C-alpha positions in Angstrom: 162.7 79.8 47.4 163.4 83.5 47.5 166.1 83.4 50.2 169.0 81.1 49.9 169.5 78.7 52.9 173.0 80.0 53.4 171.9 83.6 53.9 169.1 82.6 56.3 171.6 80.6 58.4 174.1 83.5 58.8 171.5 86.0 60.0 169.6 83.7 62.4 172.0 84.0 65.3 173.4 87.4 64.5 173.1 90.2 67.0 175.2 91.6 69.8 174.8 91.3 73.5 174.0 95.0 73.8 171.1 94.7 71.4 169.7 91.8 73.4 170.1 93.6 76.8 168.8 97.0 75.8 165.1 96.1 76.3 165.8 94.6 79.7 167.7 97.7 80.8 164.9 99.9 79.5 162.2 97.9 81.3 164.2 98.1 84.6 164.6 101.8 84.2 160.9 102.3 83.7 160.1 100.1 86.7 162.6 102.1 88.8 161.2 105.5 88.0 157.5 104.5 88.2 157.4 101.9 91.0 160.6 101.7 93.2 161.5 105.4 93.5 158.0 106.7 94.5 157.7 103.8 97.0 161.0 104.8 98.6 159.8 108.4 98.8 156.5 107.3 100.6 158.5 105.2 103.1 160.8 108.2 103.9 157.7 110.5 104.4 156.0 107.9 106.6 159.2 107.5 108.7 159.5 111.3 109.1 155.8 111.5 110.1 156.3 108.8 112.8 159.3 110.4 114.3 157.5 113.8 114.5 154.6 112.5 116.6 154.4 114.2 120.0 152.0 114.4 122.9 148.7 116.1 122.0 148.7 115.2 118.3 145.6 113.5 116.8 146.5 110.3 115.0 144.8 107.8 112.7 145.8 104.2 112.8 145.7 101.6 110.0 142.7 100.1 111.7 140.8 103.4 111.5 141.1 104.3 115.1 141.3 108.1 115.7 142.7 109.3 118.9 144.8 111.8 120.8 148.4 110.9 121.8 148.8 111.0 125.6 152.2 109.5 125.8 155.1 108.7 123.4 157.0 105.7 124.7 160.6 104.8 123.8 160.0 101.3 122.5 158.0 102.4 119.4 154.6 102.5 121.1 152.1 105.3 121.7 149.4 105.6 124.3 146.3 107.0 122.6 143.1 108.2 124.2 140.2 107.3 121.9 137.4 108.3 124.3 137.2 109.9 127.8 139.2 107.6 130.0 139.8 105.0 127.3 143.5 104.6 126.4 145.0 102.2 123.9 148.6 101.2 123.3 149.5 101.4 119.6 152.6 100.6 117.6 153.9 103.7 115.8 154.4 101.9 112.5 150.6 101.4 112.2 150.0 105.2 112.0 148.6 106.3 108.7 148.0 110.0 109.4 149.1 112.5 112.0 147.2 115.8 112.6 148.7 118.6 114.6 146.9 119.8 117.8 144.7 122.4 116.1 144.5 121.0 112.6 140.9 120.2 111.5 139.9 117.1 109.6 139.9 117.3 105.9 136.5 117.9 104.3 135.3 115.5 101.7 133.2 116.7 98.8 
């Protein structure tokens, strides 16, 4: 009625590839800066924490076990003393926190 069929047909498929791809590039950029990049940073920090573990440090595992490192083994394992005379072998990748020898636990409010 108001628009001729010829005009509607010419504009229906019009648009460049750049105009169509711009939203996808924008979404990927947002995902990279808000999801991918921070996760990579956390992985690097965790890896640095694991490599810095030494004998005498207090560690917390993913299972919630808190113990003192008695031996660092070459194959990615630690020997942790969780009570007097009770030692547990733990894989280093399961560590969630490492406290230095004299560092106190964080207080919760």
